[in-house]
C-alpha positions as CSV (number, residue, x, y, z in Angstrom):
1,M,-9.8,62.9,-16.8
2,K,-11.8,59.7,-17.0
3,Q,-13.2,58.3,-13.7
4,S,-11.8,55.0,-12.7
5,S,-14.1,51.9,-13.0
6,I,-13.5,48.4,-11.8
7,R,-12.4,46.1,-14.7
8,P,-12.0,42.3,-14.7
9,H,-8.8,41.1,-13.0
10,S,-8.7,44.3,-10.9
11,I,-9.4,45.4,-7.3
12,A,-10.3,48.9,-6.3
13,A,-11.0,50.9,-3.1
14,R,-11.9,54.4,-2.0
15,L,-10.6,55.4,1.4
16,P,-10.0,58.5,3.5
17,F,-6.7,60.1,2.5
18,S,-5.2,60.1,6.0
19,T,-2.2,58.5,7.6
20,P,-4.0,55.9,9.7
21,F,-5.2,54.2,6.5
22,L,-1.7,53.7,5.1
23,P,-1.3,50.2,6.5
24,L,-4.7,49.2,5.0
25,V,-3.7,50.6,1.5
26,M,-0.3,48.8,1.6
27,T,-2.0,45.5,2.6
28,L,-4.5,45.9,-0.3
29,V,-1.7,46.4,-2.8
30,D,0.5,43.6,-1.3
31,K,-2.2,41.0,-1.0
32,G,-3.7,42.0,-4.3
33,A,-0.4,41.6,-6.1
34,Q,0.1,38.2,-4.5
35,G,-3.4,37.2,-5.5
36,F,-2.6,38.1,-9.1
37,G,0.5,35.8,-8.8
38,A,3.1,38.5,-8.5
39,T,5.9,38.0,-5.9
40,G,9.4,39.2,-5.3
41,P,10.6,42.5,-6.8
42,A,7.4,43.0,-8.9
43,A,5.1,43.0,-5.9
44,G,7.7,44.7,-3.6
45,G,8.2,47.6,-6.1
46,L,4.5,48.4,-6.1
47,V,4.2,48.2,-2.4
48,L,7.2,50.5,-1.9
49,A,5.8,53.0,-4.5
50,T,2.4,53.0,-2.7
51,E,3.9,53.6,0.7
52,E,6.2,56.4,-0.4
53,L,3.7,58.2,-2.5
54,F,0.8,57.9,0.0
55,S,3.1,59.1,2.8
56,F,4.3,62.1,0.9
57,Y,1.1,63.4,-0.7
58,V,-1.1,62.8,2.3
59,Q,0.7,65.7,3.9
60,Q,-0.4,68.0,1.1
61,A,-4.0,66.8,0.7
62,A,-6.9,68.7,2.2
63,K,-8.4,67.3,5.4
64,G,-11.4,65.0,4.8
65,S,-10.4,64.2,1.2
66,A,-10.3,60.6,-0.2
67,V,-7.8,58.5,-2.2
68,E,-8.8,55.9,-4.8
69,I,-6.6,52.9,-5.4
70,E,-6.9,50.5,-8.3
71,L,-4.6,47.5,-8.9
72,E,-5.1,45.6,-12.2
73,D,-3.5,42.4,-13.5
74,Q,-2.6,42.9,-17.1
75,G,-1.0,39.5,-17.5
76,Y,2.7,40.5,-18.1
77,R,2.5,43.4,-15.7
78,L,0.6,45.0,-12.8
79,A,-0.9,48.4,-13.2
80,L,-1.5,50.6,-10.1
81,S,-3.4,53.9,-9.9
82,L,-3.5,56.4,-7.0
83,I,-6.0,59.2,-7.4
84,F,-6.4,62.1,-5.0
85,R,-6.9,65.8,-4.8
86,V,-4.0,68.1,-4.1
87,A,-3.5,71.8,-5.0
88,N,-0.1,72.3,-6.9
89,P,1.4,69.0,-5.8
90,D,5.2,68.9,-5.4
91,L,6.3,66.5,-8.2
92,R,10.0,67.4,-8.5
93,A,11.3,64.1,-7.1
94,L,9.6,62.1,-9.8
95,N,12.3,63.4,-12.2
96,L,15.3,61.2,-13.0
97,T,17.5,64.2,-12.2
98,W,16.4,64.6,-8.6
99,R,19.1,64.0,-6.1
100,C,18.8,63.9,-2.3
101,S,21.4,65.5,0.0
102,L,22.0,64.4,3.6
103,D,22.7,68.1,4.4
104,N,19.4,69.3,3.0
105,E,16.2,68.6,4.9
106,D,13.9,69.7,2.1
107,A,15.7,67.3,-0.3
108,L,15.6,64.4,2.2
109,A,11.8,65.0,2.6
110,M,11.5,64.1,-1.1
111,L,13.4,60.8,-0.8
112,G,10.1,58.9,-0.8
113,P,8.7,60.0,-4.2
114,M,12.2,59.6,-5.7
115,L,12.3,56.0,-4.5
116,A,8.8,55.4,-5.8
117,A,9.5,56.6,-9.3
118,R,12.5,54.3,-9.5
119,S,10.7,51.2,-8.2
120,V,8.2,51.0,-11.1
121,S,8.5,50.2,-14.8
122,S,6.5,53.2,-16.0
123,L,4.8,56.3,-14.6
124,R,2.2,58.6,-16.0
125,L,0.5,61.7,-14.6
126,E,-3.0,62.9,-15.3
127,F,-4.7,66.0,-14.0
128,G,-8.5,66.5,-13.8
129,A,-11.0,69.0,-12.6
130,E,-11.0,70.2,-9.0
131,E,-7.3,69.6,-8.4
132,Q,-7.5,65.9,-9.1
133,V,-4.2,64.1,-9.6
134,A,-3.8,60.6,-10.9
135,L,-0.5,58.7,-10.6
136,R,-0.6,55.7,-12.9
137,M,2.2,53.2,-12.6
138,T,3.1,49.8,-14.0
139,R,5.5,47.2,-12.8
140,D,6.5,44.4,-15.2
141,R,6.6,40.8,-13.9
142,D,10.0,39.4,-13.6
143,Y,11.2,37.6,-16.7
144,P,14.6,36.1,-17.7
145,Q,16.5,37.3,-20.7
146,A,16.5,35.2,-23.8
147,A,18.8,32.2,-24.0
148,P,20.5,31.3,-27.4
149,V,18.6,28.8,-29.6
150,P,19.5,27.2,-32.9
151,L,18.7,29.1,-36.1
152,P,17.6,27.7,-39.5
153,P,20.3,26.1,-41.6
154,A,21.5,28.0,-44.7
155,D,20.5,25.2,-47.1
156,L,16.9,25.1,-46.0
157,A,14.5,24.6,-48.9
158,G,10.8,24.2,-49.5
159,P,7.6,26.3,-49.5
160,L,6.9,29.0,-47.0
161,R,3.7,28.8,-45.0
162,L,2.1,31.2,-42.5
163,L,1.5,30.3,-38.9
164,D,-0.7,31.9,-36.2
165,P,1.6,31.3,-33.2
166,S,0.8,29.7,-29.9
167,R,2.5,31.0,-26.7
168,E,5.3,28.4,-27.2
169,D,5.8,29.4,-30.8
170,L,6.1,33.1,-30.0
171,R,8.4,32.3,-27.1
172,H,10.7,30.4,-29.4
173,F,10.5,33.0,-32.1
174,A,11.5,35.7,-29.7
175,A,14.6,33.7,-28.6
176,M,15.5,33.2,-32.3
177,A,15.2,36.9,-33.0
178,V,17.6,37.7,-30.1
179,T,20.0,34.9,-31.1
180,A,20.1,36.3,-34.7
181,G,20.9,39.8,-33.4
182,S,17.9,41.3,-35.2
183,E,17.9,45.1,-35.3
184,F,15.3,47.3,-33.7
185,L,13.9,44.6,-31.4
186,P,11.3,45.9,-28.9
187,G,12.2,45.3,-25.3
188,F,9.5,42.6,-24.7
189,L,11.0,40.3,-27.4
190,A,14.3,40.2,-25.4
191,R,12.3,38.4,-22.7
192,P,10.5,35.6,-24.6
193,D,8.2,34.7,-21.7
194,M,7.0,38.3,-21.5
195,A,6.2,38.2,-25.2
196,A,4.3,35.0,-24.8
197,D,2.2,36.4,-21.9
198,M,1.5,39.6,-23.9
199,L,0.2,37.4,-26.7
200,A,-2.0,35.4,-24.3
201,V,-3.7,38.5,-23.0
202,G,-4.1,40.2,-26.4
203,H,-1.7,43.0,-25.8
204,V,0.3,41.9,-28.9
205,S,-0.6,40.1,-32.1
206,A,1.8,38.1,-34.2
207,L,2.2,36.1,-37.4
208,L,5.1,33.7,-38.2
209,V,6.3,32.1,-41.4
210,E,7.6,28.5,-41.4
211,Q,9.8,26.5,-43.8
212,G,10.0,22.8,-43.2
213,N,10.1,22.4,-39.4
214,W,11.8,25.7,-38.9
215,I,10.4,29.2,-38.0
216,R,11.9,31.4,-40.7
217,G,10.6,34.8,-39.4
218,G,7.7,36.8,-38.0
219,V,6.0,40.1,-37.6
220,L,4.2,41.6,-34.6
221,W,1.9,44.5,-33.9
222,R,0.3,46.1,-30.9
223,P,-1.7,49.2,-30.0
224,L,0.3,52.4,-29.7
225,T,-3.0,54.2,-28.9
226,D,-6.7,53.4,-29.3
227,A,-6.5,54.7,-32.9
228,C,-3.0,53.6,-34.0
229,L,-1.1,50.3,-34.1
230,E,2.7,49.9,-34.2
231,L,4.3,47.2,-36.4
232,Y,7.5,45.3,-35.4
233,G,9.4,43.5,-38.1
234,P,9.3,41.5,-40.2
235,Y,12.3,39.7,-38.7
236,L,13.7,37.0,-41.0
237,F,16.3,34.4,-40.2
238,G,18.6,33.7,-43.2
239,D,18.4,34.7,-46.8
240,D,15.0,35.7,-48.2
241,P,15.2,35.4,-52.0
242,G,13.0,37.9,-53.8
243,D,11.7,39.1,-50.4
244,Q,9.2,36.2,-50.5
245,G,9.0,35.8,-46.7
246,L,8.8,39.6,-46.1
247,R,6.0,40.0,-48.6
248,L,4.1,37.0,-47.4
249,L,4.1,38.3,-43.8
250,L,3.3,41.9,-44.6
251,D,0.5,41.0,-47.1
252,E,-1.3,38.9,-44.5
253,A,-0.5,41.2,-41.5
254,V,-1.5,44.4,-43.2
255,G,-4.7,42.7,-44.5
256,R,-5.7,41.7,-41.1
257,I,-4.9,45.0,-39.5
258,S,-6.9,46.8,-42.3
259,R,-10.0,45.0,-41.2
260,S,-9.6,46.3,-37.6
261,A,-11.1,49.5,-36.1
262,F,-7.7,51.2,-36.0
263,R,-7.1,54.3,-38.2
264,G,-3.4,54.0,-38.7
265,L,-0.3,51.7,-38.6
266,V,3.2,53.0,-37.9
267,R,6.6,51.2,-38.3
268,R,9.7,52.7,-36.6
269,Q,12.7,50.6,-37.7
270,G,15.2,50.4,-40.6
271,A,14.3,51.0,-44.2
272,F,13.3,48.0,-46.3
273,A,12.9,47.4,-50.1
274,G,9.4,47.7,-51.4
275,S,8.1,49.7,-48.5
276,E,6.1,52.0,-50.8
277,R,3.8,49.1,-51.5
278,F,2.7,49.1,-47.8
279,F,3.5,52.5,-46.3
280,D,4.0,56.2,-46.8
281,F,7.3,57.7,-45.7
282,L,7.1,59.8,-42.5
283,G,10.8,60.6,-41.9
284,E,14.1,59.4,-40.6
285,L,15.9,59.7,-37.2
286,P,19.7,59.4,-37.3
287,L,21.0,57.4,-34.3
288,R,24.7,57.6,-33.4
289,G,26.5,54.4,-32.6
290,P,30.0,53.0,-32.5
291,G,29.9,52.1,-36.2
292,G,28.5,55.5,-37.3
293,I,25.0,56.6,-38.0
294,N,22.2,54.1,-37.9
295,R,18.9,55.5,-39.4
296,C,15.5,54.7,-37.9
297,T,13.1,55.1,-40.8
298,C,9.5,55.8,-39.9
299,Y,6.6,54.6,-42.1
300,Y,2.9,55.1,-41.8
301,R,-0.2,53.5,-43.4
302,Q,-3.6,55.2,-43.1
303,L,-6.3,52.5,-42.6
304,K,-9.4,54.6,-42.3
305,E,-10.5,58.0,-43.5
306,E,-9.4,60.8,-41.2
307,S,-12.2,62.6,-39.3
308,G,-10.2,65.8,-38.6
309,G,-9.2,67.4,-35.3
310,T,-7.9,70.5,-33.6
311,V,-4.5,71.2,-32.1
312,Y,-3.8,74.0,-29.7
313,C,-0.2,75.1,-29.6
314,A,2.2,78.0,-30.0
315,E,5.2,78.7,-32.1
316,P,7.5,77.2,-33.2
317,L,5.5,74.0,-33.0
318,A,2.5,75.5,-34.9
319,T,4.6,76.2,-38.1
320,F,6.1,72.7,-38.1
321,L,2.7,71.0,-37.6
322,G,1.1,73.1,-40.4
323,A,3.8,71.9,-42.9
324,Q,3.5,68.3,-41.8
325,Y,-0.3,68.2,-41.9
326,D,-0.2,69.7,-45.4
327,R,2.4,67.1,-46.6
328,L,0.4,64.2,-45.1
329,C,-3.0,65.6,-46.1
330,L,-4.2,65.4,-42.5
331,P,-7.4,67.5,-41.8
332,R,-6.2,69.3,-38.7
333,Q,-7.0,72.8,-37.6
334,I,-4.2,74.5,-35.6
335,R,-5.2,77.2,-33.1
336,P,-3.1,79.3,-30.9
337,S,-2.9,78.0,-27.3
338,S,-4.2,80.1,-24.5
339,G,-1.6,78.8,-22.0
340,D,-0.8,81.4,-19.4
341,P,2.8,80.9,-18.0
342,A,1.5,82.4,-14.7
343,R,-0.8,79.4,-14.3
344,L,2.0,76.8,-14.6
345,R,2.9,74.6,-11.7
346,D,6.2,75.3,-10.0
347,S,7.9,72.2,-11.3
348,S,7.8,70.1,-14.5
349,V,8.2,66.3,-14.7
350,L,9.8,64.2,-17.5
351,A,9.7,60.5,-17.9
352,V,12.8,58.8,-19.5
353,E,13.0,55.4,-21.2
354,L,16.5,54.2,-21.7
355,E,17.7,51.8,-24.4
356,Y,21.4,51.3,-23.6
357,G,21.9,49.0,-26.6
358,R,21.2,51.9,-28.9
359,S,22.6,54.6,-26.5
360,L,19.1,56.1,-26.7
361,A,17.0,58.1,-24.2
362,V,13.3,58.7,-25.1
363,I,11.9,61.6,-23.1
364,R,8.2,62.1,-22.5
365,P,6.7,65.2,-20.8
366,L,4.5,64.3,-17.8
367,C,3.8,67.6,-16.3
368,A,4.5,71.2,-17.4
369,G,6.0,73.7,-15.1
370,R,7.9,77.0,-14.8
371,D,11.3,75.2,-14.9
372,M,10.7,73.3,-18.2
373,T,13.8,74.7,-19.9
374,A,16.1,74.1,-16.9
375,N,14.6,70.6,-16.4
376,L,15.3,69.6,-20.0
377,A,18.8,70.9,-19.8
378,A,19.5,69.0,-16.6
379,H,18.3,65.8,-18.1
380,L,20.5,66.3,-21.1
381,E,23.5,66.9,-18.9
382,L,22.8,63.9,-16.6
383,L,22.3,61.5,-19.5
384,R,25.3,62.6,-21.5
385,G,27.3,62.0,-18.4
386,E,26.1,58.4,-18.4
387,G,27.3,58.1,-22.0
388,I,23.9,58.4,-23.8
389,A,24.5,59.7,-27.4
390,N,20.9,59.9,-28.7
391,F,17.9,61.8,-27.4
392,L,14.3,61.7,-28.7
393,V,11.3,63.6,-27.2
394,E,7.8,62.3,-27.8
395,L,5.3,65.2,-27.6
396,N,1.6,64.5,-27.6
397,T,-0.4,67.2,-29.4
398,G,-3.7,66.3,-27.6
399,R,-2.2,67.0,-24.2
400,S,-1.6,70.6,-23.0
401,E,1.0,69.3,-20.5
402,D,3.0,68.3,-23.5
403,T,2.5,71.2,-25.9
404,A,3.5,73.6,-23.2
405,F,7.1,72.2,-23.6
406,A,7.4,73.4,-27.3
407,A,9.3,76.6,-26.6
408,S,11.6,75.0,-24.0
409,L,12.4,72.2,-26.4
410,A,13.5,74.8,-29.0
411,E,15.6,76.6,-26.4
412,T,17.5,73.5,-25.4
413,G,18.3,72.5,-29.0
414,F,15.6,69.9,-29.8
415,V,14.2,69.9,-33.4
416,P,10.9,68.4,-34.5
417,R,11.5,65.8,-37.2
418,L,8.2,64.0,-37.9
419,V,4.6,63.5,-36.9
420,I,2.9,60.1,-36.2
421,P,-0.9,60.6,-36.8
422,D,-3.0,59.5,-33.8
423,G,0.2,58.4,-32.1
424,G,-1.0,59.9,-28.7
425,Q,-4.1,61.4,-27.3
426,G,-3.7,63.5,-30.5
427,D,-0.7,63.2,-32.9
428,L,2.8,62.3,-31.7
429,V,5.6,64.8,-32.6
430,I,9.1,63.3,-32.5
431,Y,12.0,65.6,-31.7
432,D,15.6,64.8,-31.8
433,H,18.7,66.6,-30.6
434,P,21.2,67.2,-33.5
435,A,24.1,67.7,-31.1
436,A,23.1,65.0,-28.6
437,G,26.5,63.4,-28.4
438,A,28.3,66.7,-27.6
439,R,28.5,68.2,-24.2
440,A,27.1,71.7,-23.8
């Protein structure tokens, strides 16, 4: 695991990992968040997470050990890292399925980590040498949802021209996309001020097309990893005769992206005419909705020559990856993993991202454990009970904590559907659950 280093717009400290230093750590996070302009729930959520996680894991840490804290302002969100050393930390309460019972003292003791996991926007776990654990969290700033705005008239005429958007341009475009009911919108576009802040700090790039005084559409892209970009759109408002706006946007966007250092470009939305001019086909994911099946079509464009790589995994994942790598002509070597079940932690942890508009849960492994099969089954049962009809799992081939889940995914009915090259620390394998809408 990489050692933390102080970056611009960040504060960091290394302190003894002992209870008397908790007030100092909480003050650091609280005043730091305020210094970065965060107030209300955004700052409060991080302070709460800090207090609960510090208080819980300090009891498991070795005496005389240290904790590292880093708080970074990323413009549209704050990122908080807590790094410490604990042997076999108890991580169960970080799962969405964890429930506290007033009659169970052990469960009540886990209330703090449970509250912490629910007070942040995202959570990642990293494990390093000498029992090092890193809890990396983000908390989005508070942004209002998009308000309706006028859309271009149907009789609009004249030439189309490209526009590199300002913050205000992108803010207005995002509101238009929501008003138009555009499909497959990323969450940040539903909050136009968030999209504008992401553009300002370079976490998203965008290109718009205008006609007359109206924005007629746009396309966006941002890093999925250090090696792969994800494309969103094009989103077009009104008729697009001959796909002129679509081609204008994609020609320019793909041209710019091709000159970057990224090796690949992925698009995970609906199908579109002429896609073969820009992309190779990766696969389709059927998503169940009130009106039937809505297919999410995944495309990929290789931008740079592949340098190869090695994946350590077991069956049945190895066979699937071998077939996909052959089909996509990816120079990967698959080797059997040396994972020893006896060395697994007691408990596994899963992160869940919910998209209620598509009745979709995206599940990501954070930590492998002896209870992986039971944990996956418990998440399926809980989310089905909340009316979720679609389940995807994103498995990172460059992370042993992820590949350890392969057998448990098969046991719980998940099926690998496609591979996104360089979509994680390695490649990203997307699983779905064919019987997701049915109760077990």
